[in-house]
N, C-alpha and C positions, 0 to 999 in steps of 0.2 A: 504493499499499499504506499502511496506517495501523495504528498500535498501538492495539489495543482495550483491553488491560488488562495489568498487571504484577503478578506475585505472587512475593514472597520466601518462602523456606522456611528455617526454623531446623532443621537436621538434625544430630544428634550435636554435633560440634565445628565444623560448617560452616554457612555462609549461602549458599544457592543462590538463583537468581532465574530465573524464566521470563517472557518477553515474548511476548504473544500478539498476532497480527495479524488483520486482517479478511480475509486470504487463506488462513487456516488454517495458516500457517507459524509455528512457535514457536521462539523463540530461548533458549538456555541460557547462564547465566553464573554466576559465583561471586565473592563478595567476600573480600578477603584480610586484613581487620583482625581477626585471629582472637581477640584478647582482648576485643573490644568489638562482637561481632556484634549484640547487641540494639540498640545505638545505630545501627549501619548499617542494620539492618532497618527502623527508623522513618525513617531518612533516605531509603531507597528508596521507602517509602510516600509521603513528602512530595514527592520529586522526580517521582513518577508524575504528579502534577498537571500538570507541563509535558509529559512524554513522551507521555502518552496523547493520541491524535489526530494525532500527528506521524508523518512517514515515517521508519521505522527505518533506512533506507539512508543517511541524511544524518548520519553519525556525527560527522564533523569539525565541522559546523555546530552540532549539539547540544552537543558538548563546549564549544565557544566560548560559546554562549548561557548555559549553566548555570554554567560556571566564572567567567564575567565579569559576570554579571547584578548581583550585589551585591559581588563581589570578597571575600567571605568564603570562606576556604579551610581545609583541614585534612584529616587522615587519614580521618575519618568520611565527609565528603562525597566525597573522592577514591575511597575503597573502593566507595561506592555507585555513583558514576559509572563506575568500572571494571567492575563486574559488569554494569551495563546496556550499556556499550560492547561488552563481550565478547558479550553476547546478541544485540546488533544486528549485529555482524559475523557471528555464526552465522546470523542471519536472511538477511543479504545472500548468504552462501555457499549456503544452501539455495535461495534464489530463482533463482540462476543455475546451480545444480548443480555448484558447485566447492568444494573445500576452502579454508579460509581462507588457507593458505599461498600458494595461487595468486593470491589477491586482494592479497597483500602483495608480490607480485613473483615468486613461484615458488620452488621448492626450491633451496637451496644445498647440501643434503645429504639422503640417503635415510633416514638414521637419526640419532638424536640421542644423543650420548654423555652418560652420566650417571655419578655417583659413588655409592659406598656409604659409609655411616657405620660407623666402627669403635668398638665399645663394650666396656665391661667394667670391673669394679670393682677390677681389679689389673693390673699390668704384664703378667702372663702371659695374662690373659684378653684384653687388647687385642691382643697378638700373635696369639693363636689366632683372634680375630674377623677380623683382617686377612688371615690366611692363608685363612680360609673365603670371604671375599668375593673374593679373587683367584681361588680355585678355581671360583667361581660365574661367573667371566668378567669381573669388574670390573677395569678398567685404572687407575681413579682412586679414591682413598680419602680420607676426611676424618675427623678426630677432634676432639673437644673435649678438650684435654689436661689435664683436671681429674678428680679422684676425688670421689665424693660427700662432702659436708661440708668441701670445700676452703675455704669461707668462714671456718672456724674456725682455719685455719692462718695462720702468718706468710707474708708475701710470699716470703721465701726458700724456705720449705718448698714453697709452691705452684709456684715456678719449678723446684725440684728434681724434683717429681713430673712436671711437664710435659715436662721434658727426658727423664726416664726412660721416659715413655709414647712419645714420638716415637722415641727411640732403639730401643725394642723393636719398634715397628711397622716401622721402616725395615730393621732386621736381619731381621725375619720375612719381608718381601716383596722385599727387594733394592732396588736403585737404579732398576730399570726400570719401576716402578709410580709413577704420580703420587700425591703426598701433600700435603694441605693441612690447616691447623689452624684451628679455629673457636674464637676466643677469646670470642665471644658478648658483647662489650662489657663484659667483667668486670675489666679492668685500668685502673690509673692510668697516665699517660704514662711515668713513671720505671720502672714495673714492665714495661710493654709493650716499652720499649727494651732493658731488661736481658734479658728472655726472648728477644726477637728475636735478640740477639747469641748466646745459647746455642744457639738452634735453627738458626742459619745453616749449620752443617756438614751438616745432614740433607737438603739439597736439596729444600726445600719449594716447591711450586707457588704457594702463596699463604698470606697471614697475614690471616685474616678477622676483621673487626670488633675490632681490639684495644682501641678506646675506645668509650664511649657516643657516640651520633650527633649530639649537640646542638652540638658545636664542630668545625667544619672547621679552625679555627686550631690546635687541640690535635692533631688528626690530622696536619696539615702539620708540626708540630713533631716528632712521632714519625717521620714519613716521612723527615725530614732526618737522622735518627740511626739508621736501621736499613737493613739490606741484604736485606730480604725483600719480595716483591711484595705490596702491600696490596690487599685487597678489602673493599668496604663498600657500603652503600646500601640495605639491605633495609627500613629504616624510613622511607626517603624516599618522598614521595608526589607530588612535583612535578617537572616538566621542568627548572625553573630550579635546583633543588637539585642535580640531577645535572650540570648545566652548570658549577656552581661547583666541584664535585668534579673534573670533567675539566679546567677551566681552571686550577685551582690545581696541577695535575700531582702529586697526592698518591697516586693510585691506579693500579694496573695493570688491575684488574677492577672493574666496578660491578655491583651486585646489585638491579636494579629488579624489582619484583613486578608481574606482569601484572594481578593482581587488587587492587592497591592504588595503583599509580602511573599510572593513566589508561587501562588497557585497551590494546588494539592500536593505537588512535589515537595515543596518546602514547608507547607503548613503541617504535614504529617510529621516531619522531623521536629519542628518547633513544639508540637504537641507532645512528642516523645520526651524531649528534654524537660518539659514542664512536668510531665507525669512523674518523672524520676525524682523531682524535687517537691512533689505534692502541691504544685502550682496549677490552678485551674485555668481552662481556656474560656474566655469570654470574648467571642469574636466581635469585631467591629464591622457592622453591615451598613452599607449605603448602596444606592443604585436601584436598578430596575427588578422586575420579576425574574430575570435571568439570574441575577446574583442571589436572590432570595432562595431560589431552587437549588442553586449550586452549593450554597452554604450549608443547607440542610444535610447534604450527603457527607460533608466533613463532620458536622455535629453528630450525626448518627454513628460514625465510625470511630470516634475517639473516646476512651473511657473517662477522661478528665474534663469533658465538656461540662460547663456550668450553666450558661445562659447566653442568649443574644437578643437583640431588639426585635420586636414583632414586625416593625417596619411596614405597617399597613399603608403608609404613603405610597408604596409601590403598587398597591392594588389598583390604583387609578390607571395604570398602564397595562393591566393584565391582557389586554387585546393584542399586545405585541408578541405574545407567546401563545402556543396552541393549547396548553393545559396548565394553568397557574397552580401554585401549591394549594393544599387544602388546609384551612385553619379550623382549629377546634378549641375555642376559647383561648386559654393561654398557652396553647400548643400548636405546632405545625406537624402534620402527618408526613412521615417519610415515604416518598413515592418509590414504587417498584419499577417504574419505566426505565428502559436502558439509558445509560449515560447520566446526564445531570437531570433528566426527567422532563425538560421543556425544549421546545423547538421554536426559534425565532421566526416569526412570520414576516418576511421582508416586505411583502406588499402593503403591510399596515404601518410601517415605520415612518412614511412620509406624512402621516397624520400628526406627528409630533416633532415639529421643527426643532433644531438644536437651539438651546438657550445657554449661552456662555455665562460663567460665573464672573461677575464684575467686582473689582476691588474698590471698596468704599472706605474702609477704615472705621475704627471705634476709638473714641477719645475721652480722656479724663476732663474734668472741669477746667484744668489749666491748659488744655490743648494738646498735652502729650498723648502718645499712643497707648491705649489701654490694653488691647490684645489683637 
């Protein structure tokens, strides 16, 4: 079997890819560097010069060749390689009539637990949103504990608001529902430490991305001073970056993105490293119904999977695939269809013109950049 051509598609806020073979099998993938899809689009076109003519079933070999040929690395190249890797695993599954999770070692679970986001512009709205999600069947919730315009407030006001939000949600749903907070890399170390201390009584499952991702040393400093489980890693794109997080013992959960950190070929290795250290896998999911379906196969096949976002936002684009995932309250059912379980319907993609991410900036009251 040989790859005949590769075609990337810019669709709404997504970057999809299809890999066509000389045996008529077509693989589907998606790239996850959502803020720079055009750069990744061109990277896929450039990398196609290597992949076309190759056997798509040699995913590990191709990853080694492409990643080590010049030793230039980065998120753009990794996202491009991730999308192509995903599509090649899809091809392999279809060629043998098996879902990808079987190729990864078989199912560890029949359905994948997911969480719902709690939103609202007031404390009351957050509490009501939380109650609604629990009534819909979710057993795990996450919230970003900030209100719009928080960048203009003092750190003390931001911390006050965050505590009020978390307290209202916990009171609304009780102690039996899992709750995590997504700080979204918005705090400095001293702020993250103070906020974590205030939030400790609310029995949080995780404290996600308290700091920007550039400094593991700074994260280690915070970890030594807080008593909440830390989750991070959604901006990481390399196996070695996750190894450092695990080796430094600063996280309880890591957040690799299948469509950014190397596809199935690398994510299976990352999950194995984490399993050995009793670190859970908490995948970062963005993108279209293609990504949702693909992530489920990884989640099903690794023993240390913990949770991922329900990402119901993607359901508005379900018509771009032939058979979207099946949701069951706070779970997604694992599909038994060959490959990743969905087929991109090319004839429908034009209904969703590409929408690029614009750089706008977020600023403190003094005009300095907030995040």
